[in-house]
Phi, psi and omega in degrees: 000130180287163178299323179296320179294320177298319181296319181295335182266359181299137182298320185275352183290149177293134182260346176251145178292146175290158182302323180298320178292318179299321180296322177293319178301317182296320180294318178297324181293337182285000174299335175266107184268114177227164176304329181287312184288337182270352180282141180306330182295342182279343182297144172300139187304319184283353175254001184263096184298318180300322178293315182295336181267005178292152181304320183292343183268007180305316179301325179291319178295323174304311183297317180296320182286339172281319189283316185301307179298323180300316180293318181296314182291324178294315179293336179276359178074027179275113180271320180210166183229155166254107184270141182231115178257151175167176186300150173263007188242347181288125183282152172293152182307324183291345179257359186298313182297319179296320180297317180294320179298318181288344182266354186304320185263007179282158172304154188305315182296322179288322178297321180295325177297314179299316180298321178295318179294318179297322179297336180270001182298340177299332180286335172301314180295320181292322176297317179298316180294316181297317178297320180294318180298313181298321182288320180296331180292330177046054182286127177243131178218132183054035178074007182244151177281132183250149179058041174291131184293133181224127178232180176282001173081355184266206183275185173060236183302322179296315177300318181301320180297308180293326180295316179300318179296318180296319180293336177275001179081019183246179179261158177210160186257143173232118179258088183277169178216144179285127179234159180302325175267168187298132178215120182226153179296144175288161189290350185264352178292136176297122188310314184282355175248017176267106187249149184235142184232152171260321185261123176302320184299317181288324177297314180296326177297317180290331174302322190256345182303319181252000185295129173243357172195146179228125175258125183244120181253166177309138182196188183255211185305318182297317179295317177301314182301310183293319181295311184288329175295320178298315177301318182295318180299319181283319180301321183273357178083008178285341181222141178289150181300140172225162176296123172249111188259104187262109183269135173096066183298321179300315179296306186294323180292334179281321185267341178224121178269084182300318181298320181295322179299318179293318180295328177288345177087004182277346165226166177273154177303323181293340179295339178288350177271001181290337179236161182240124178292137178219149173237339182229158177297324180299315178300314183296313182293323178299317180293319179300315180295322178295318181300316183261006180052052184276343180070029180247000000 
């Protein structure tokens, strides 16, 4: 009896071919071209893209989009994340002067917008610093990496987060999403941790499944959506409290009157304690360490 025959007779050996092997068999079989083998109905279901994209398969796509990132992050040894939300429009400090120069001849209202964005470029630096600090600490617990930096994978504040982690010599996660206009991962996201989503809901779920702290910087509708959903999850008890580090008190107090919401009675005064005001990476990291008693 050959070694291969002995192996095939092993009690513990798999008796069914893996899907990958079956797919190879199917491909080899297509060497025979017939009306039957060339018809779309003959394709294996998991290799049939048109089938997977059918309206009826949405629940399956939900499941796949939940499962694939979970498996990748688990295999990468990611135990927890430091999630960083913020604008895709705030320029890095090194581009501020160029942006202002280019705005000189714009109509006044447009020029003021550019100036406002440039004034917020300091938050690019703070996001970068915070990501660098978290990555340099390289906290390991239960054999898993903790506070791995995670961003939306795009430009501006998201780029700053991944950039800071990269400059510290570490890896970071980018949860990108397909949009009608061009959207690509920034160059600092660790390639094998660069994940792409179709569904906003599944992307937001992955932001928070491993989150043990969230830093929120000035941003637009997307940042508001993610920030307020996080507040709602903790306020309603669906999620245990974690540090929510809210950067930019001047910005947030101008665009959202938190005190007024409490005074109107639609939230409790104590709900304003769900987040912590921060202006610098040092403040944010100090509070995070205090919250988890890390001694750092």
